[in-house]
Backbone bond lengths (Angstrom), bond angles and torsions (degrees), N, CA, C in turn:
res aa  C-N    CA-C-N  psi(-1)  N-CA   C-N-CA  omega(-1)  CA-C   N-CA-C  phi
1 M - - - 1.551 - - 1.543 111.39 -
2 F 1.341 116.41 -48.08 1.432 121.69 -178.43 1.547 110.33 -61.75
3 F 1.359 113.74 140.13 1.525 118.93 -172.39 1.530 108.47 -113.10
4 G 1.279 113.00 141.12 1.536 121.27 175.82 1.427 112.52 89.29
5 R 1.484 123.56 24.65 1.437 120.56 177.11 1.353 116.74 -64.32
6 E 1.374 116.83 -26.43 1.502 116.28 -175.26 1.605 112.94 -73.28
7 W 1.413 112.23 -6.00 1.478 114.37 179.98 1.599 109.69 -88.29
8 H 1.272 111.87 15.20 1.535 114.95 171.36 1.561 107.31 -62.32
9 R 1.314 116.00 -20.77 1.502 118.84 -176.07 1.556 107.99 -67.20
10 Y 1.220 123.65 -21.69 1.471 134.32 -176.97 1.570 113.54 -123.38
11 P 1.312 120.35 65.61 1.343 122.28 -179.74 1.522 114.90 -60.07
12 E 1.261 116.89 -24.28 1.367 123.93 -178.47 1.646 110.26 -55.85
13 I 1.284 113.89 -22.95 1.441 123.17 179.51 1.516 111.05 -61.53
14 L 1.280 113.54 -37.67 1.487 120.21 175.46 1.519 115.09 -62.74
15 W 1.313 110.52 -44.29 1.521 111.57 174.01 1.363 118.52 -61.72
16 Q 1.428 111.03 -38.36 1.609 111.05 173.52 1.616 111.84 -67.11
17 M 1.329 117.09 -30.71 1.467 113.82 174.71 1.465 113.44 -70.21
18 L 1.334 121.80 -32.77 1.390 124.68 175.88 1.552 115.69 -70.98
19 G 1.230 110.61 -34.21 1.466 118.63 172.99 1.563 114.48 -58.13
20 K 1.434 110.42 -46.47 1.405 116.43 -177.87 1.534 108.90 -73.29
21 S 1.228 117.54 -14.70 1.517 116.55 177.88 1.535 106.84 -96.31
22 G 1.301 123.50 12.22 1.293 125.20 -176.74 1.517 119.79 66.39
23 V 1.329 116.14 27.94 1.470 124.04 -177.05 1.583 103.45 -100.56
24 S 1.361 116.03 133.92 1.427 118.84 170.60 1.554 103.35 -120.20
25 S 1.449 110.64 157.76 1.487 118.75 -178.11 1.503 110.05 -136.99
26 K 1.263 117.33 142.62 1.506 117.28 174.19 1.498 113.57 -105.20
27 A 1.392 113.15 13.10 1.456 121.49 172.27 1.523 115.70 -61.90
28 S 1.199 121.39 130.82 1.507 119.89 171.08 1.497 116.62 -68.64
29 S 1.229 116.09 122.98 1.390 124.76 179.26 1.593 115.92 -49.45
30 K 1.383 112.84 -37.48 1.319 123.16 -178.58 1.564 114.61 -55.16
31 W 1.390 115.04 -52.16 1.378 121.64 179.70 1.505 115.91 -90.65
32 F 1.297 114.45 -20.34 1.473 123.61 -174.52 1.651 108.70 -84.02
33 R 1.271 112.44 -34.54 1.406 116.02 -179.52 1.478 120.19 -49.67
34 P 1.306 118.78 -47.26 1.467 125.77 179.22 1.573 108.59 -59.36
35 L 1.269 113.61 -43.29 1.576 121.59 176.57 1.543 110.79 -51.54
36 I 1.366 107.60 -55.60 1.558 119.48 -177.88 1.569 110.72 -52.98
37 K 1.418 114.17 -42.37 1.414 119.16 -168.31 1.624 104.58 -72.76
38 I 1.381 115.71 -39.55 1.384 121.96 171.56 1.461 113.36 -53.30
39 Y 1.347 118.12 -49.43 1.381 125.83 -171.93 1.592 111.18 -66.19
40 I 1.336 111.67 -47.67 1.528 113.11 175.51 1.561 112.55 -61.11
41 R 1.315 109.68 -41.29 1.492 109.96 -178.41 1.587 114.69 -61.40
42 L 1.320 114.23 -27.77 1.473 121.36 175.63 1.516 113.83 -80.01
43 F 1.401 116.31 -50.47 1.504 118.77 -169.74 1.507 110.40 -120.62
44 G 1.381 122.11 12.63 1.419 119.37 176.17 1.471 109.00 70.39
45 L 1.414 115.81 -179.50 1.369 117.26 -177.31 1.503 119.05 -69.89
46 P 1.316 111.80 120.83 1.594 113.60 -171.89 1.476 116.63 -68.93
47 N 1.387 111.03 83.20 1.472 113.06 170.64 1.481 101.90 -152.48
48 V 1.415 112.10 117.48 1.381 122.01 -166.46 1.683 105.56 -66.60
49 S 1.279 119.70 -33.34 1.392 126.12 179.79 1.460 111.33 -61.75
50 W 1.362 114.55 -52.41 1.523 119.02 174.93 1.557 115.15 -60.22
51 Q 1.287 114.82 -34.58 1.459 115.60 -176.05 1.470 110.91 -74.57
52 L 1.427 122.54 -36.15 1.396 124.30 175.51 1.676 107.68 -68.32
53 K 1.377 114.57 -46.80 1.348 114.58 177.29 1.583 113.64 -49.43
54 A 1.335 112.79 -42.38 1.497 120.11 -177.18 1.476 110.42 -65.30
55 L 1.390 118.61 -37.03 1.418 121.14 -174.58 1.614 105.95 -67.22
56 Y 1.374 116.00 -48.14 1.444 118.77 177.24 1.618 110.25 -54.63
57 F 1.317 114.02 -48.27 1.449 119.93 -174.40 1.665 105.88 -58.29
58 R 1.227 111.87 -57.97 1.541 114.84 -177.33 1.510 112.09 -54.96
59 R 1.387 114.90 -32.65 1.535 114.67 -178.14 1.569 108.80 -71.56
60 F 1.376 117.99 -41.15 1.437 119.08 -169.37 1.578 113.72 -89.89
61 I 1.364 113.03 -15.71 1.446 120.81 -178.58 1.570 114.48 -65.18
62 K 1.475 108.46 -27.85 1.427 116.16 179.20 1.448 112.93 -63.89
63 A 1.334 119.25 -18.13 1.414 119.78 -172.93 1.639 114.37 -85.28
64 F 1.349 110.04 -16.37 1.554 119.59 -176.33 1.522 111.00 -89.06
65 R 1.287 114.50 149.05 1.471 122.38 166.54 1.434 111.48 -120.38
66 F 1.226 113.40 127.39 1.577 117.37 -171.79 1.514 111.64 -157.03
67 D 1.340 113.45 151.29 1.453 121.36 172.56 1.590 108.74 -115.38
68 N 1.280 118.88 -29.27 1.445 122.56 -178.00 1.604 109.09 -127.46
69 V 1.381 111.24 127.37 1.508 118.02 -175.36 1.415 109.36 -125.30
70 L 1.298 119.94 147.23 1.447 125.69 170.01 1.441 102.23 -121.55
71 D 1.519 114.34 131.78 1.425 121.38 168.61 1.486 102.75 -106.36
72 A 1.378 114.22 101.17 1.488 122.47 -172.90 1.546 104.41 -87.21
73 G 1.353 114.07 115.05 1.416 118.25 179.24 1.553 109.44 86.09
74 C 1.321 114.48 49.67 1.577 116.17 -162.70 1.536 111.23 -80.97
75 G 1.335 125.45 -4.33 1.382 123.97 -176.32 1.598 108.16 57.55
76 I 1.357 112.83 -131.01 1.486 117.96 -177.21 1.548 109.69 -80.97
77 G 1.303 118.28 -3.47 1.456 120.14 176.66 1.527 117.19 93.14
78 L 1.312 113.87 23.17 1.505 118.67 178.22 1.507 113.60 -48.90
79 F 1.313 115.25 -54.10 1.460 120.44 -176.22 1.651 114.57 -81.34
80 S 1.219 111.56 -19.82 1.491 122.32 173.10 1.471 109.20 -63.10
81 V 1.353 111.12 -53.26 1.525 119.75 -175.11 1.505 105.72 -68.86
82 Y 1.330 120.14 -38.73 1.573 117.68 -178.69 1.493 108.80 -64.29
83 L 1.335 118.52 -39.03 1.417 119.56 -176.08 1.520 110.31 -73.61
84 A 1.317 120.03 -36.11 1.328 122.33 -178.95 1.554 112.32 -69.72
85 K 1.359 117.36 -32.12 1.453 122.63 176.06 1.615 114.46 -74.75
86 K 1.319 109.78 -40.87 1.514 123.12 -174.73 1.516 102.51 -71.44
87 Y 1.330 123.15 -48.13 1.464 124.78 -172.05 1.497 109.06 -119.12
88 P 1.195 123.06 77.21 1.458 124.90 -176.02 1.470 118.60 -67.36
89 K 1.357 111.51 -8.54 1.518 116.15 176.51 1.593 107.73 -93.27
90 A 1.211 117.31 -5.34 1.450 119.82 179.56 1.523 112.79 -90.96
91 K 1.275 123.02 148.17 1.305 127.49 171.31 1.539 116.58 -101.33
92 V 1.352 116.23 120.43 1.391 118.62 -164.49 1.656 105.25 -115.89
93 D 1.292 112.08 114.36 1.530 118.95 165.16 1.512 113.73 -92.06
94 A 1.254 111.15 131.78 1.581 115.36 -175.20 1.541 109.99 -127.64
95 C 1.179 122.53 123.90 1.568 125.20 -178.27 1.540 116.86 -131.74
96 D 1.272 111.62 146.67 1.529 112.49 -179.28 1.567 100.90 -150.64
97 L 1.435 110.14 153.65 1.408 114.63 173.73 1.652 113.94 -69.94
98 D 1.367 115.68 -28.19 1.415 122.32 -174.59 1.482 110.49 -87.48
99 N 1.417 115.07 117.01 1.365 120.46 177.09 1.553 119.95 -63.25
100 D 1.386 107.81 -30.78 1.426 116.56 -178.49 1.537 109.84 -63.82
101 Y 1.402 112.55 -45.92 1.540 120.55 174.47 1.496 110.52 -54.59
102 I 1.316 115.68 -48.72 1.525 117.99 179.52 1.420 114.48 -63.92
103 A 1.261 124.73 -36.81 1.445 128.17 174.79 1.459 115.23 -62.38
104 V 1.453 121.74 -40.67 1.231 125.62 170.11 1.649 116.78 -66.79
105 G 1.153 112.75 -36.83 1.478 121.92 176.57 1.495 111.66 -65.71
106 K 1.478 114.81 -41.48 1.416 111.68 -179.16 1.487 109.80 -71.13
107 K 1.348 121.65 -31.19 1.426 120.53 178.15 1.511 112.16 -55.61
108 M 1.473 113.77 -45.64 1.456 112.72 -179.48 1.426 111.05 -71.90
109 V 1.260 123.88 -36.34 1.483 122.15 175.09 1.590 113.33 -57.18
110 N 1.337 112.17 -41.89 1.549 112.81 177.74 1.595 110.67 -68.71
111 D 1.372 113.70 -41.71 1.536 115.91 -179.25 1.615 109.17 -58.31
112 L 1.284 115.17 -40.16 1.546 118.38 -173.43 1.490 110.31 -83.71
113 G 1.381 117.07 -13.97 1.508 122.53 171.47 1.609 105.82 75.81
114 L 1.334 111.75 37.97 1.440 112.53 178.70 1.428 112.45 -94.22
115 T 1.391 116.69 114.92 1.529 123.05 -171.24 1.521 105.98 -93.80
116 N 1.342 123.90 -3.41 1.503 120.61 -176.70 1.463 110.11 -107.86
117 V 1.301 119.88 23.10 1.508 125.63 171.14 1.511 107.41 -118.95
118 N 1.481 117.06 129.92 1.384 126.93 167.82 1.524 110.97 -118.44
119 M 1.416 111.66 103.32 1.551 116.35 175.63 1.339 113.56 -102.29
120 F 1.425 118.89 128.28 1.448 129.73 -175.75 1.408 113.53 -141.69
121 Q 1.382 118.95 155.45 1.428 122.01 177.53 1.514 110.85 -84.89
122 A 1.371 118.19 133.65 1.434 119.77 -174.02 1.570 106.79 -154.40
123 D 1.312 113.83 154.29 1.509 121.15 165.97 1.410 103.94 -99.49
124 L 1.297 120.88 126.54 1.515 130.37 175.90 1.434 110.97 -62.84
125 L 1.331 118.72 -34.97 1.551 120.17 178.15 1.495 109.38 -70.57
126 Q 1.337 117.70 -13.20 1.432 120.08 177.55 1.544 111.94 -107.33
127 L 1.315 117.35 9.73 1.382 124.81 177.99 1.559 114.46 -52.32
128 D 1.312 117.11 122.27 1.504 112.01 -176.06 1.534 107.47 -132.79
129 E 1.302 115.55 70.53 1.499 120.45 178.69 1.590 98.26 -125.19
130 S 1.405 108.99 150.52 1.475 118.69 174.60 1.558 109.78 -129.63
131 S 1.293 120.13 125.24 1.399 127.78 172.53 1.458 111.37 47.21
132 K 1.385 114.92 51.38 1.538 119.45 -179.18 1.438 117.34 -106.31
133 Y 1.392 115.52 -27.61 1.502 118.20 -178.16 1.529 118.15 -116.22
134 D 1.323 112.05 151.53 1.546 119.48 -176.31 1.531 100.03 -85.80
135 L 1.388 120.34 -35.98 1.418 122.19 -169.78 1.576 107.96 -143.33
136 I 1.299 113.42 135.94 1.468 120.63 174.65 1.510 104.99 -123.85
137 I 1.284 114.55 136.10 1.581 121.05 176.22 1.508 99.20 -122.04
138 C 1.459 111.32 137.21 1.367 122.42 -173.88 1.610 103.07 -145.31
139 M 1.265 114.91 92.67 1.486 121.19 -168.69 1.549 109.99 -107.76
140 D 1.311 114.71 115.27 1.477 122.32 176.00 1.450 109.68 51.98
141 V 1.352 114.38 52.45 1.590 120.28 -177.15 1.599 103.25 -121.88
142 I 1.314 118.60 -46.09 1.468 119.11 -170.93 1.488 120.22 -56.74
143 E 1.411 115.26 -27.52 1.449 121.47 179.08 1.496 109.85 -73.79
144 H 1.323 118.11 -8.52 1.427 122.93 -176.78 1.446 115.04 -93.23
145 I 1.476 114.23 -14.16 1.407 118.72 -171.89 1.443 113.92 -114.50
146 K 1.306 119.19 127.48 1.381 123.46 -175.90 1.559 115.67 -62.88
147 D 1.308 114.41 -48.18 1.439 117.39 177.00 1.534 111.69 -90.72
148 D 1.438 115.33 77.55 1.378 119.68 -167.38 1.510 106.93 -79.76
149 R 1.422 117.19 -22.12 1.494 109.87 179.06 1.472 111.22 -75.36
150 R 1.246 121.06 -26.34 1.520 126.10 179.73 1.543 101.78 -68.00
151 L 1.351 118.93 -46.59 1.522 122.49 -177.57 1.574 106.44 -55.37
152 V 1.229 112.63 -48.41 1.550 113.07 -173.89 1.449 110.64 -70.71
153 A 1.260 120.29 -34.73 1.448 125.37 179.67 1.509 107.72 -64.72
154 N 1.377 120.05 -43.82 1.521 123.38 174.22 1.458 112.54 -60.56
155 L 1.345 116.56 -41.09 1.438 118.31 177.62 1.510 113.81 -60.49
156 Y 1.336 110.33 -48.08 1.602 119.71 177.99 1.530 108.26 -51.99
157 E 1.359 116.63 -48.74 1.471 121.65 -172.77 1.599 108.69 -67.31
158 A 1.328 111.25 -33.63 1.551 111.93 179.11 1.459 116.29 -74.68
159 L 1.327 119.35 -16.54 1.456 120.51 179.98 1.487 112.32 -82.91
160 K 1.315 119.88 150.29 1.387 126.60 171.52 1.525 110.65 -68.41
161 P 1.257 124.25 157.76 1.426 124.18 170.70 1.572 105.85 -62.14
162 G 1.406 106.66 132.88 1.510 110.57 -177.05 1.451 111.29 89.74
163 G 1.353 124.32 -11.34 1.380 125.84 -179.89 1.464 115.92 -73.04
164 S 1.411 116.93 158.45 1.386 119.69 -175.84 1.668 115.55 -113.92
165 L 1.158 111.45 158.76 1.559 121.20 -177.18 1.446 105.01 -124.75
166 Y 1.301 122.17 123.04 1.420 132.39 170.75 1.465 112.10 -113.23
167 L 1.344 109.54 102.05 1.578 119.51 -175.26 1.539 110.02 -120.24
168 S 1.337 110.66 144.83 1.440 122.00 177.32 1.533 108.08 -133.15
169 T 1.298 118.62 147.12 1.530 124.27 -178.03 1.460 105.18 -164.65
170 P 1.474 114.13 156.30 1.431 118.67 175.00 1.517 110.39 -66.23
171 H 1.279 119.87 150.97 1.372 124.63 167.99 1.605 110.79 -83.04
172 S 1.253 116.19 144.54 1.475 119.85 -171.49 1.476 114.04 -55.46
173 R 1.459 115.88 -21.89 1.387 120.09 177.30 1.659 116.69 -80.46
174 H 1.330 107.89 3.01 1.513 113.41 -169.57 1.491 115.56 -66.86
175 I 1.275 117.05 -18.13 1.544 124.66 -176.19 1.593 107.80 -76.52
176 N 1.162 117.02 -24.11 1.384 128.29 -176.24 1.500 110.83 -79.15
177 R 1.249 128.31 67.50 1.411 134.73 -169.25 1.522 111.62 -82.24
178 H 1.356 119.28 143.38 1.411 123.59 176.98 1.579 109.52 -63.96
179 L 1.242 116.13 -40.56 1.528 116.89 -178.50 1.528 114.11 -94.24
180 K 1.297 122.11 17.83 1.346 126.10 176.22 1.500 116.92 -40.12
181 R 1.314 110.10 -46.14 1.453 122.20 178.14 1.610 113.40 -50.17
182 F 1.240 107.19 -34.77 1.481 113.99 179.39 1.538 115.94 -95.41
183 G 1.252 110.37 17.97 1.560 113.20 173.62 1.395 115.73 93.52
184 V 1.370 121.82 -0.42 1.543 123.67 -179.44 1.403 107.53 -81.30
185 T 1.338 117.24 115.32 1.387 124.34 -177.76 1.494 112.36 -136.32
186 Y 1.310 122.97 149.79 1.409 131.99 179.30 1.403 114.16 -125.38
187 E 1.286 117.35 30.91 1.441 125.56 -177.55 1.654 102.72 -83.40
188 S 1.270 122.77 104.31 1.371 126.19 173.66 1.527 119.05 -85.86
189 K 1.355 119.85 134.50 1.421 121.37 170.31 1.425 116.68 -62.20
190 T 1.305 116.75 -26.30 1.395 121.62 -177.19 1.532 116.49 -91.62
191 H 1.260 114.95 -7.89 1.515 123.08 176.01 1.572 106.60 -74.03
192 V 1.278 115.56 131.67 1.591 114.06 172.30 1.560 107.08 -100.07
193 R 1.312 117.15 0.29 1.428 118.88 174.80 1.484 104.59 -158.06
194 P 1.375 114.04 148.54 1.578 114.21 176.52 1.425 121.76 -60.81
195 G 1.245 115.59 -26.52 1.538 124.45 -175.18 1.507 113.52 156.79
196 Y 1.363 112.52 -161.18 1.388 114.39 179.14 1.535 112.54 -132.64
197 S 1.259 119.01 158.97 1.432 122.91 169.09 1.522 103.40 -91.19
198 E 1.423 114.69 166.82 1.450 116.33 -179.31 1.529 114.18 -63.12
199 K 1.473 110.79 -36.05 1.408 112.06 176.90 1.439 117.89 -63.92
200 E 1.375 115.97 -45.08 1.494 124.01 178.18 1.477 109.17 -57.01
201 L 1.166 122.86 -48.37 1.578 124.82 -174.20 1.453 108.96 -69.12
202 S 1.343 118.24 -39.87 1.551 124.54 177.55 1.550 107.30 -60.67
203 E 1.287 120.16 -45.78 1.331 121.60 -168.07 1.560 110.65 -69.79
204 I 1.466 115.47 -42.57 1.414 120.08 172.92 1.502 115.07 -55.74
205 L 1.308 116.33 -46.26 1.525 119.95 176.98 1.381 110.17 -61.36
206 K 1.326 121.66 -53.17 1.543 125.79 -176.90 1.430 109.34 -56.38
207 E 1.425 119.66 -42.89 1.419 123.30 178.94 1.534 112.59 -50.61
208 A 1.349 109.45 -46.83 1.539 116.04 -179.63 1.431 115.03 -65.15
209 G 1.443 119.57 -20.58 1.381 125.39 -172.94 1.481 118.91 113.53
210 F 1.310 116.59 -3.25 1.446 118.41 -178.54 1.531 112.14 -75.16
211 A 1.344 111.33 155.18 1.507 120.93 172.29 1.458 107.09 -104.77
212 I 1.251 115.53 124.57 1.613 120.83 176.57 1.421 110.90 -73.37
213 V 1.276 114.89 123.44 1.515 121.46 176.34 1.462 110.09 -98.99
214 R 1.318 118.51 -36.50 1.506 116.48 -174.97 1.635 99.23 -157.49
215 L 1.216 112.88 141.33 1.444 123.29 169.04 1.612 108.47 -142.29
216 K 1.308 111.24 113.20 1.422 116.00 -170.48 1.529 112.95 -126.60
217 N 1.306 122.24 139.81 1.372 126.78 174.79 1.465 107.82 -77.75
218 I 1.301 119.77 130.24 1.414 127.11 174.19 1.543 114.04 -125.19
219 W 1.330 116.73 168.40 1.525 114.22 -176.45 1.433 108.52 68.25
220 G 1.385 115.42 51.68 1.419 117.76 177.09 1.524 107.03 -89.58
221 L 1.346 114.35 -141.99 1.448 118.43 -176.54 1.465 119.76 -50.82
222 W 1.339 109.93 -55.24 1.456 123.51 -177.48 1.508 113.62 -66.56
223 G 1.385 116.30 -50.05 1.408 119.80 179.45 1.515 112.85 -68.72
224 E 1.296 118.06 -43.59 1.459 118.84 179.15 1.603 115.51 -66.55
225 M 1.347 110.85 -42.19 1.417 115.89 174.59 1.489 116.00 -54.47
226 C 1.278 114.05 -47.24 1.541 120.83 -177.23 1.509 106.80 -67.66
227 E 1.391 118.91 -44.58 1.386 117.29 -178.78 1.493 112.96 -61.02
228 E 1.246 112.62 -47.62 1.589 114.14 -176.60 1.496 111.95 -66.95
229 I 1.301 120.76 -33.95 1.480 122.36 176.38 1.482 107.49 -63.20
230 Y 1.355 117.56 -45.42 1.459 118.02 -178.41 1.578 111.42 -63.71
231 Q 1.152 121.24 -44.07 1.447 128.13 175.05 1.450 111.12 -59.50
232 L 1.293 122.25 -41.23 1.388 125.39 173.64 1.563 115.20 -64.80
233 V 1.357 114.68 -47.55 1.339 123.10 175.65 1.474 115.33 -60.53
234 I 1.327 118.99 -45.06 1.423 124.11 -174.46 1.511 116.63 -72.34
235 T 1.283 117.85 -21.54 1.314 132.07 178.58 1.534 111.57 -94.80
236 R 1.256 121.64 -27.51 1.540 125.34 180.00 1.355 124.47 -108.64
237 L 1.470 117.54 -18.84 1.361 123.70 -176.21 1.577 109.66 -125.74
238 P 1.270 110.01 167.65 1.561 114.12 -178.95 1.531 111.46 -56.57
239 L 1.335 117.64 150.69 1.494 119.36 -175.84 1.587 109.55 -65.78
240 L 1.315 118.01 -29.34 1.567 118.12 176.35 1.509 109.08 -59.92
241 V 1.232 120.39 -36.67 1.532 121.77 174.78 1.483 111.69 -58.99
242 A 1.419 111.93 -49.51 1.495 114.79 -178.16 1.537 109.69 -64.06
243 A 1.383 115.66 -41.08 1.405 117.91 -176.81 1.489 110.08 -61.73
244 L 1.314 125.32 -36.57 1.349 126.87 -179.53 1.554 112.77 -74.86
245 L 1.330 114.49 -33.61 1.496 122.71 -179.26 1.533 111.13 -74.00
246 F 1.256 114.66 -33.83 1.471 120.84 -167.60 1.553 111.75 -51.92
247 P 1.333 119.73 -58.34 1.434 120.68 -179.94 1.466 115.65 -51.02
248 V 1.344 118.16 -41.14 1.446 126.54 178.64 1.349 110.13 -60.14
249 L 1.427 119.67 -47.75 1.480 121.88 -176.90 1.505 112.50 -69.55
250 V 1.391 117.14 -28.66 1.387 120.43 -178.39 1.508 109.74 -70.84
251 L 1.399 116.47 -37.61 1.469 120.18 172.45 1.562 113.21 -65.34
252 L 1.215 113.61 -41.93 1.533 115.41 177.87 1.464 113.00 -70.61
253 S 1.331 120.67 -35.06 1.425 119.16 178.41 1.572 112.63 -67.15
254 S 1.295 119.90 -23.96 1.363 125.79 174.80 1.565 116.20 -57.58
255 L 1.343 110.89 -20.96 1.501 113.50 179.45 1.670 108.49 -73.79
256 D 1.357 119.37 -11.43 1.343 126.82 170.38 1.577 112.24 -49.48
257 M 1.306 110.57 -42.61 1.406 119.13 -177.09 1.563 117.74 -62.91
258 F 1.257 111.36 -24.30 1.530 118.82 -178.79 1.484 113.07 -105.78
259 A 1.403 116.91 -0.94 1.487 114.43 177.66 1.478 108.60 -93.63
260 K 1.406 115.68 163.56 1.380 120.13 -171.89 1.547 112.22 -78.24
261 N 1.307 116.36 -27.53 1.363 120.90 168.52 1.521 117.23 53.03
262 R 1.433 113.70 57.44 1.421 115.82 -170.71 1.573 108.49 -74.06
263 T 1.283 115.36 -11.57 1.434 122.62 172.29 1.547 106.27 -141.71
264 G 1.286 119.76 148.63 1.382 128.64 179.65 1.361 116.90 -161.31
265 Y 1.344 120.23 172.43 1.550 124.54 178.27 1.465 111.67 -92.11
266 G 1.287 118.45 -1.89 1.526 115.70 -177.48 1.597 106.31 -142.51
267 L 1.293 115.36 155.86 1.470 124.40 173.65 1.433 115.95 -118.16
268 L 1.334 121.57 132.84 1.295 127.91 177.69 1.503 112.21 -115.49
269 L 1.329 119.81 122.30 1.476 119.82 -166.09 1.640 107.66 -131.52
270 I 1.304 112.19 127.04 1.570 115.78 172.37 1.545 103.52 -118.81
271 A 1.425 108.54 131.46 1.504 116.96 -179.81 1.589 106.96 -136.26
272 E 1.286 104.57 161.89 1.518 108.61 -179.94 1.483 106.91 -126.21
273 K 1.432 113.83 153.32 1.486 122.03 169.83 1.708 109.12 -91.52
274 G 1.212 115.43 123.85 1.424 117.37 -179.46 1.425 116.79 -54.20
275 D 1.326 119.31 145.68 1.443 125.38 174.50 1.521 113.00 -57.62
276 A 1.233 116.50 147.22 1.585 122.13 -177.41 1.488 103.70 -69.04
277 V 1.403 112.42 143.32 1.393 117.74 176.13 1.572 114.10 -80.42
């Protein structure tokens, strides 16, 4: 169930995650590093948000048929590596604007001996592909890009007729957290907008020519509650407490997938490019 266990090879990723969460540690990396590697190997990367994101992804990816995939805005390549391992006959292109992320991802790809992954640095606003991919995944990227309509148009052009787009993004309500009074905040310096409403996101996709297959609210009561509790614990309590609580919160957050979630702090959208006439 736990996602990203192969990343125990690079325990420094955990420190980067903690640093972004405002967490500092006095532990010596020399003796703490082996413990981190063991923990990640058992429970995956300790981020409740990524774990729930992965659960949704693994659930819906089964419905797609693909030979060529683009992970647009892949970060360190978490989902690219997953796809390449799970579907060895598929070719996975993975790009990100951040060269540091690409460097880490390439190391993992090489260590695992994955020959069906091509990771490269690229600006999605300059993406120049036409009818190449059966599937494009774009997870928590669009809210970082000012010219979102150009991004979506480029993704549409890069898809083959009949191809699918799997996109996730925060809902515009996501900055209004339940535990905001305790300092839990999700205001990102790299976001150019807080998120989207269902109507806003649908309009942008339809304007580019996409047909909306599914638009789902995610991060409802269970997902949001577990994510906020984890953020509160990891910033206010010893890391050992967070480490013990993390697996429990991941299991509880999975209930989000079975809830109706009429409202939520995230949006999951699946869209298709129409067949050529």
